[in-house]
Biopython code that builds the backbone (N, CA, C, O; Angstrom):
import numpy as np
from Bio.PDB.StructureBuilder import StructureBuilder

atoms = [
    (1, "VAL", "N", (78.919, 56.695, 224.551)),
    (1, "VAL", "CA", (77.905, 56.729, 225.597)),
    (1, "VAL", "C", (77.955, 58.087, 226.274)),
    (1, "VAL", "O", (78.972, 58.448, 226.866)),
    (2, "PHE", "N", (76.887, 58.828, 226.194)),
    (2, "PHE", "CA", (76.788, 60.136, 226.835)),
    (2, "PHE", "C", (76.915, 59.952, 228.339)),
    (2, "PHE", "O", (76.130, 59.230, 228.954)),
    (3, "LEU", "N", (77.922, 60.619, 228.936)),
    (3, "LEU", "CA", (78.231, 60.423, 230.343)),
    (3, "LEU", "C", (77.088, 60.824, 231.264)),
    (3, "LEU", "O", (76.972, 60.288, 232.366)),
    (4, "GLY", "N", (76.241, 61.757, 230.834)),
    (4, "GLY", "CA", (75.144, 62.207, 231.661)),
    (4, "GLY", "C", (73.860, 61.442, 231.433)),
    (4, "GLY", "O", (72.828, 61.785, 232.011)),
    (5, "ARG", "N", (73.898, 60.423, 230.613)),
    (5, "ARG", "CA", (72.688, 59.678, 230.255)),
    (5, "ARG", "C", (72.159, 58.911, 231.462)),
    (5, "ARG", "O", (72.907, 58.234, 232.166)),
    (6, "ASP", "N", (70.890, 59.028, 231.676)),
    (6, "ASP", "CA", (70.210, 58.267, 232.718)),
    (6, "ASP", "C", (69.458, 57.144, 232.019)),
    (6, "ASP", "O", (68.512, 57.405, 231.275)),
    (7, "PHE", "N", (69.856, 55.919, 232.243)),
    (7, "PHE", "CA", (69.285, 54.789, 231.523)),
    (7, "PHE", "C", (67.856, 54.469, 231.958)),
    (7, "PHE", "O", (67.183, 53.666, 231.312)),
    (8, "ASN", "N", (67.391, 55.076, 233.029)),
    (8, "ASN", "CA", (66.035, 54.829, 233.501)),
    (8, "ASN", "C", (65.018, 55.774, 232.874)),
    (8, "ASN", "O", (63.819, 55.629, 233.114)),
    (9, "LYS", "N", (65.462, 56.723, 232.088)),
    (9, "LYS", "CA", (64.568, 57.702, 231.486)),
    (9, "LYS", "C", (64.641, 57.614, 229.970)),
    (9, "LYS", "O", (65.644, 57.191, 229.396)),
    (10, "ILE", "N", (63.562, 58.021, 229.351)),
    (10, "ILE", "CA", (63.531, 58.084, 227.890)),
    (10, "ILE", "C", (64.251, 59.354, 227.466)),
    (10, "ILE", "O", (63.988, 60.429, 228.003)),
    (11, "ARG", "N", (65.149, 59.235, 226.513)),
    (11, "ARG", "CA", (65.888, 60.411, 226.061)),
    (11, "ARG", "C", (65.127, 61.090, 224.932)),
    (11, "ARG", "O", (64.390, 60.453, 224.180)),
    (12, "ASN", "N", (65.322, 62.377, 224.837)),
    (12, "ASN", "CA", (64.618, 63.176, 223.840)),
    (12, "ASN", "C", (65.559, 63.661, 222.749)),
    (12, "ASN", "O", (65.360, 64.739, 222.189)),
    (13, "TYR", "N", (66.586, 62.869, 222.442)),
    (13, "TYR", "CA", (67.543, 63.253, 221.419)),
    (13, "TYR", "C", (68.066, 61.999, 220.728)),
    (13, "TYR", "O", (67.962, 60.890, 221.251)),
    (14, "SER", "N", (68.627, 62.202, 219.552)),
    (14, "SER", "CA", (69.075, 61.078, 218.725)),
    (14, "SER", "C", (70.459, 60.594, 219.135)),
    (14, "SER", "O", (71.149, 61.232, 219.931)),
    (15, "GLU", "N", (70.845, 59.463, 218.579)),
    (15, "GLU", "CA", (72.201, 58.940, 218.785)),
    (15, "GLU", "C", (73.238, 59.923, 218.261)),
    (15, "GLU", "O", (74.315, 60.063, 218.841)),
    (16, "ASP", "N", (72.913, 60.601, 217.166)),
    (16, "ASP", "CA", (73.828, 61.593, 216.596)),
    (16, "ASP", "C", (74.067, 62.732, 217.582)),
    (16, "ASP", "O", (75.204, 63.164, 217.774)),
    (17, "VAL", "N", (73.007, 63.211, 218.199)),
    (17, "VAL", "CA", (73.138, 64.278, 219.198)),
    (17, "VAL", "C", (73.920, 63.763, 220.402)),
    (17, "VAL", "O", (74.772, 64.475, 220.933)),
    (18, "ALA", "N", (73.644, 62.543, 220.837)),
    (18, "ALA", "CA", (74.373, 61.956, 221.964)),
    (18, "ALA", "C", (75.861, 61.857, 221.645)),
    (18, "ALA", "O", (76.694, 62.123, 222.511)),
    (19, "ALA", "N", (76.204, 61.479, 220.418)),
    (19, "ALA", "CA", (77.608, 61.382, 220.010)),
    (19, "ALA", "C", (78.260, 62.761, 220.009)),
    (19, "ALA", "O", (79.412, 62.904, 220.419)),
    (20, "LYS", "N", (77.527, 63.775, 219.549)),
    (20, "LYS", "CA", (78.062, 65.144, 219.563)),
    (20, "LYS", "C", (78.298, 65.620, 220.994)),
    (20, "LYS", "O", (79.302, 66.271, 221.284)),
    (21, "ILE", "N", (77.371, 65.293, 221.876)),
    (21, "ILE", "CA", (77.536, 65.647, 223.291)),
    (21, "ILE", "C", (78.771, 64.962, 223.854)),
    (21, "ILE", "O", (79.567, 65.587, 224.555)),
    (22, "ASP", "N", (78.933, 63.679, 223.549)),
    (22, "ASP", "CA", (80.108, 62.929, 224.009)),
    (22, "ASP", "C", (81.401, 63.573, 223.531)),
    (22, "ASP", "O", (82.340, 63.737, 224.310)),
    (23, "ARG", "N", (81.453, 63.940, 222.249)),
    (23, "ARG", "CA", (82.670, 64.549, 221.704)),
    (23, "ARG", "C", (82.969, 65.880, 222.380)),
    (23, "ARG", "O", (84.122, 66.168, 222.702)),
    (24, "GLU", "N", (81.949, 66.685, 222.595)),
    (24, "GLU", "CA", (82.159, 67.987, 223.232)),
    (24, "GLU", "C", (82.589, 67.825, 224.686)),
    (24, "GLU", "O", (83.463, 68.549, 225.163)),
    (25, "MET", "N", (81.979, 66.883, 225.381)),
    (25, "MET", "CA", (82.386, 66.624, 226.765)),
    (25, "MET", "C", (83.831, 66.144, 226.815)),
    (25, "MET", "O", (84.592, 66.570, 227.684)),
    (26, "ARG", "N", (84.213, 65.277, 225.910)),
    (26, "ARG", "CA", (85.585, 64.777, 225.859)),
    (26, "ARG", "C", (86.547, 65.923, 225.588)),
    (26, "ARG", "O", (87.614, 65.992, 226.197)),
    (27, "ARG", "N", (86.177, 66.834, 224.668)),
    (27, "ARG", "CA", (87.020, 67.983, 224.347)),
    (27, "ARG", "C", (87.200, 68.871, 225.577)),
    (27, "ARG", "O", (88.311, 69.313, 225.868)),
    (28, "ILE", "N", (86.116, 69.129, 226.293)),
    (28, "ILE", "CA", (86.180, 69.970, 227.491)),
    (28, "ILE", "C", (87.052, 69.318, 228.557)),
    (28, "ILE", "O", (87.896, 69.979, 229.162)),
    (29, "ILE", "N", (86.851, 68.025, 228.788)),
    (29, "ILE", "CA", (87.632, 67.299, 229.795)),
    (29, "ILE", "C", (89.104, 67.263, 229.410)),
    (29, "ILE", "O", (89.965, 67.513, 230.254)),
    (30, "ASP", "N", (89.407, 66.957, 228.151)),
    (30, "ASP", "CA", (90.801, 66.921, 227.698)),
    (30, "ASP", "C", (91.463, 68.284, 227.835)),
    (30, "ASP", "O", (92.620, 68.373, 228.245)),
    (31, "ASN", "N", (90.742, 69.341, 227.497)),
    (31, "ASN", "CA", (91.275, 70.690, 227.607)),
    (31, "ASN", "C", (91.583, 71.031, 229.068)),
    (31, "ASN", "O", (92.646, 71.573, 229.371)),
    (32, "ALA", "N", (90.659, 70.714, 229.963)),
    (32, "ALA", "CA", (90.871, 70.972, 231.388)),
    (32, "ALA", "C", (92.053, 70.160, 231.917)),
    (32, "ALA", "O", (92.853, 70.667, 232.703)),
    (33, "TYR", "N", (92.163, 68.911, 231.490)),
    (33, "TYR", "CA", (93.279, 68.061, 231.914)),
    (33, "TYR", "C", (94.609, 68.656, 231.465)),
    (33, "TYR", "O", (95.557, 68.738, 232.246)),
    (34, "ASN", "N", (94.672, 69.067, 230.211)),
    (34, "ASN", "CA", (95.916, 69.633, 229.678)),
    (34, "ASN", "C", (96.300, 70.921, 230.385)),
    (34, "ASN", "O", (97.478, 71.140, 230.670)),
    (35, "LYS", "N", (95.324, 71.782, 230.674)),
    (35, "LYS", "CA", (95.610, 73.023, 231.403)),
    (35, "LYS", "C", (96.124, 72.718, 232.809)),
    (35, "LYS", "O", (97.072, 73.343, 233.285)),
    (36, "THR", "N", (95.485, 71.747, 233.465)),
    (36, "THR", "CA", (95.887, 71.373, 234.816)),
    (36, "THR", "C", (97.294, 70.802, 234.824)),
    (36, "THR", "O", (98.106, 71.152, 235.681)),
    (37, "GLU", "N", (97.583, 69.929, 233.880)),
    (37, "GLU", "CA", (98.912, 69.332, 233.784)),
    (37, "GLU", "C", (99.974, 70.410, 233.563)),
    (37, "GLU", "O", (101.047, 70.356, 234.164)),
    (38, "LYS", "N", (99.679, 71.383, 232.708)),
    (38, "LYS", "CA", (100.611, 72.476, 232.433)),
    (38, "LYS", "C", (100.838, 73.322, 233.686)),
    (38, "LYS", "O", (101.978, 73.643, 234.021)),
    (39, "LEU", "N", (99.755, 73.682, 234.378)),
    (39, "LEU", "CA", (99.881, 74.484, 235.596)),
    (39, "LEU", "C", (100.703, 73.765, 236.657)),
    (39, "LEU", "O", (101.552, 74.371, 237.310)),
    (40, "LEU", "N", (100.449, 72.478, 236.828)),
    (40, "LEU", "CA", (101.202, 71.718, 237.823)),
    (40, "LEU", "C", (102.674, 71.623, 237.457)),
    (40, "LEU", "O", (103.536, 71.784, 238.321)),
    (41, "SER", "N", (102.972, 71.367, 236.197)),
    (41, "SER", "CA", (104.380, 71.243, 235.804)),
    (41, "SER", "C", (105.099, 72.586, 235.897)),
    (41, "SER", "O", (106.281, 72.627, 236.238)),
    (42, "GLU", "N", (104.407, 73.682, 235.599)),
    (42, "GLU", "CA", (105.024, 75.010, 235.698)),
    (42, "GLU", "C", (105.254, 75.429, 237.146)),
    (42, "GLU", "O", (106.112, 76.268, 237.420)),
    (43, "ASN", "N", (104.498, 74.854, 238.066)),
    (43, "ASN", "CA", (104.572, 75.257, 239.471)),
    (43, "ASN", "C", (104.980, 74.118, 240.390)),
    (43, "ASN", "O", (104.646, 74.126, 241.575)),
    (44, "ILE", "N", (105.703, 73.135, 239.853)),
    (44, "ILE", "CA", (106.024, 71.937, 240.623)),
    (44, "ILE", "C", (106.852, 72.242, 241.870)),
    (44, "ILE", "O", (106.645, 71.626, 242.916)),
    (45, "GLU", "N", (107.782, 73.180, 241.770)),
    (45, "GLU", "CA", (108.599, 73.523, 242.942)),
    (45, "GLU", "C", (107.735, 74.142, 244.033)),
    (45, "GLU", "O", (107.914, 73.845, 245.214)),
    (46, "LYS", "N", (106.810, 74.990, 243.646)),
    (46, "LYS", "CA", (105.889, 75.592, 244.618)),
    (46, "LYS", "C", (105.035, 74.509, 245.267)),
    (46, "LYS", "O", (104.810, 74.522, 246.477)),
    (47, "LEU", "N", (104.570, 73.584, 244.459)),
    (47, "LEU", "CA", (103.765, 72.480, 244.972)),
    (47, "LEU", "C", (104.551, 71.664, 245.992)),
    (47, "LEU", "O", (104.024, 71.310, 247.047)),
    (48, "HIS", "N", (105.808, 71.365, 245.678)),
    (48, "HIS", "CA", (106.647, 70.598, 246.605)),
    (48, "HIS", "C", (106.902, 71.374, 247.895)),
    (48, "HIS", "O", (106.905, 70.794, 248.980)),
    (49, "ARG", "N", (107.114, 72.677, 247.777)),
    (49, "ARG", "CA", (107.357, 73.513, 248.952)),
    (49, "ARG", "C", (106.132, 73.501, 249.876)),
    (49, "ARG", "O", (106.268, 73.341, 251.089)),
    (50, "VAL", "N", (104.960, 73.668, 249.309)),
    (50, "VAL", "CA", (103.726, 73.653, 250.099)),
    (50, "VAL", "C", (103.487, 72.260, 250.686)),
    (50, "VAL", "O", (103.112, 72.138, 251.852)),
    (51, "ALA", "N", (103.699, 71.220, 249.898)),
    (51, "ALA", "CA", (103.502, 69.849, 250.378)),
    (51, "ALA", "C", (104.433, 69.540, 251.544)),
    (51, "ALA", "O", (104.015, 68.925, 252.525)),
    (52, "GLN", "N", (105.687, 69.959, 251.446)),
    (52, "GLN", "CA", (106.642, 69.714, 252.528)),
    (52, "GLN", "C", (106.214, 70.433, 253.803)),
    (52, "GLN", "O", (106.285, 69.868, 254.894)),
    (53, "ALA", "N", (105.770, 71.674, 253.663)),
    (53, "ALA", "CA", (105.303, 72.424, 254.833)),
    (53, "ALA", "C", (104.099, 71.732, 255.468)),
    (53, "ALA", "O", (103.992, 71.669, 256.693)),
    (54, "LEU", "N", (103.205, 71.219, 254.648)),
    (54, "LEU", "CA", (102.034, 70.522, 255.181)),
    (54, "LEU", "C", (102.411, 69.207, 255.854)),
    (54, "LEU", "O", (101.798, 68.823, 256.851)),
    (55, "LEU", "N", (103.410, 68.518, 255.321)),
    (55, "LEU", "CA", (103.881, 67.290, 255.967)),
    (55, "LEU", "C", (104.472, 67.597, 257.335)),
    (55, "LEU", "O", (104.314, 66.817, 258.275)),
    (56, "GLU", "N", (105.151, 68.728, 257.446)),
    (56, "GLU", "CA", (105.792, 69.106, 258.704)),
    (56, "GLU", "C", (104.803, 69.691, 259.709)),
    (56, "GLU", "O", (104.879, 69.396, 260.902)),
    (57, "LYS", "N", (103.881, 70.516, 259.231)),
    (57, "LYS", "CA", (103.000, 71.251, 260.141)),
    (57, "LYS", "C", (101.551, 70.760, 260.143)),
    (57, "LYS", "O", (100.804, 71.072, 261.070)),
    (58, "GLU", "N", (101.152, 70.019, 259.151)),
    (58, "GLU", "CA", (99.793, 69.519, 258.927)),
    (58, "GLU", "C", (98.827, 70.597, 258.452)),
    (58, "GLU", "O", (97.976, 70.325, 257.605)),
    (59, "THR", "N", (98.937, 71.797, 258.970)),
    (59, "THR", "CA", (98.096, 72.902, 258.502)),
    (59, "THR", "C", (98.957, 74.148, 258.328)),
    (59, "THR", "O", (99.944, 74.339, 259.039)),
    (60, "ILE", "N", (98.575, 74.984, 257.383)),
    (60, "ILE", "CA", (99.225, 76.278, 257.208)),
    (60, "ILE", "C", (98.132, 77.323, 256.973)),
    (60, "ILE", "O", (97.030, 77.007, 256.526)),
    (61, "THR", "N", (98.468, 78.560, 257.283)),
    (61, "THR", "CA", (97.516, 79.647, 257.073)),
    (61, "THR", "C", (97.563, 80.096, 255.618)),
    (61, "THR", "O", (98.453, 79.712, 254.859)),
    (62, "GLY", "N", (96.603, 80.902, 255.253)),
    (62, "GLY", "CA", (96.607, 81.477, 253.910)),
    (62, "GLY", "C", (97.845, 82.316, 253.677)),
    (62, "GLY", "O", (98.429, 82.290, 252.594)),
    (63, "LYS", "N", (98.248, 83.063, 254.701)),
    (63, "LYS", "CA", (99.448, 83.900, 254.596)),
    (63, "LYS", "C", (100.694, 83.029, 254.404)),
    (63, "LYS", "O", (101.556, 83.349, 253.586)),
    (64, "GLU", "N", (100.785, 81.942, 255.151)),
    (64, "GLU", "CA", (101.923, 81.029, 255.002)),
    (64, "GLU", "C", (101.939, 80.420, 253.603)),
    (64, "GLU", "O", (103.001, 80.269, 252.998)),
    (65, "PHE", "N", (100.768, 80.074, 253.095)),
    (65, "PHE", "CA", (100.689, 79.543, 251.735)),
    (65, "PHE", "C", (101.231, 80.560, 250.741)),
    (65, "PHE", "O", (102.017, 80.216, 249.858)),
    (66, "GLU", "N", (100.812, 81.809, 250.884)),
    (66, "GLU", "CA", (101.283, 82.866, 249.982)),
    (66, "GLU", "C", (102.795, 83.023, 250.055)),
    (66, "GLU", "O", (103.457, 83.183, 249.029)),
    (67, "ILE", "N", (103.344, 82.977, 251.268)),
    (67, "ILE", "CA", (104.799, 83.087, 251.437)),
    (67, "ILE", "C", (105.498, 81.947, 250.702)),
    (67, "ILE", "O", (106.455, 82.176, 249.963)),
    (68, "LEU", "N", (105.023, 80.728, 250.904)),
    (68, "LEU", "CA", (105.618, 79.567, 250.241)),
    (68, "LEU", "C", (105.468, 79.662, 248.731)),
    (68, "LEU", "O", (106.409, 79.376, 247.991)),
    (69, "PHE", "N", (104.293, 80.060, 248.275)),
    (69, "PHE", "CA", (104.029, 80.151, 246.845)),
    (69, "PHE", "C", (104.908, 81.209, 246.187)),
    (69, "PHE", "O", (105.284, 81.080, 245.022)),
    (70, "ASP", "N", (105.232, 82.257, 246.947)),
    (70, "ASP", "CA", (106.093, 83.322, 246.425)),
    (70, "ASP", "C", (107.579, 83.004, 246.558)),
    (70, "ASP", "O", (108.421, 83.841, 246.233)),
    (71, "GLY", "N", (107.911, 81.797, 247.036)),
    (71, "GLY", "CA", (109.302, 81.370, 247.096)),
    (71, "GLY", "C", (109.939, 81.489, 248.457)),
    (71, "GLY", "O", (111.108, 81.142, 248.623)),
    (72, "GLY", "N", (109.197, 81.973, 249.439)),
    (72, "GLY", "CA", (109.736, 82.122, 250.783)),
    (72, "GLY", "C", (109.654, 80.837, 251.572)),
    (72, "GLY", "O", (109.275, 79.785, 251.056)),
    (73, "SER", "N", (110.018, 80.945, 252.840)),
    (73, "SER", "CA", (109.933, 79.788, 253.726)),
    (73, "SER", "C", (109.257, 80.222, 255.020)),
    (73, "SER", "O", (109.247, 81.401, 255.374)),
    (74, "ILE", "N", (108.699, 79.249, 255.708)),
    (74, "ILE", "CA", (108.048, 79.503, 256.991)),
    (74, "ILE", "C", (108.696, 78.609, 258.028)),
    (74, "ILE", "O", (109.282, 77.579, 257.695)),
    (75, "SER", "N", (108.587, 79.007, 259.294)),
    (75, "SER", "CA", (109.195, 78.182, 260.346)),
    (75, "SER", "C", (108.149, 77.481, 261.158)),
    (75, "SER", "O", (108.480, 76.744, 262.087)),
]
sb = StructureBuilder()
sb.init_structure("model")
sb.init_model(0)
sb.init_chain("A")
sb.init_seg("    ")
for serial, (resi, resn, name, xyz) in enumerate(atoms, 1):
    if name == "N":
        sb.init_residue(resn, " ", resi, " ")
    sb.init_atom(name, np.array(xyz, "f"), 0.0, 1.0, " ", f" {name:<3s}", serial, name[0])
structure = sb.get_structure()
């Protein structure tokens, strides 16, 4: 099922084209998911550092984020 299909409108393409669209969309989504998962796992310590600061302070500045992301700490 083509994710962008609007069931209230007549489509101007075949089931074969719809299946190709579905496969390409799935490939794009899977690729984005895998990249995101890799980035998060590679930066998990940075993520935890930023999350902890946000739990403590609720908000941080862009500069504070950069400090945390670079391995520093903020008070």
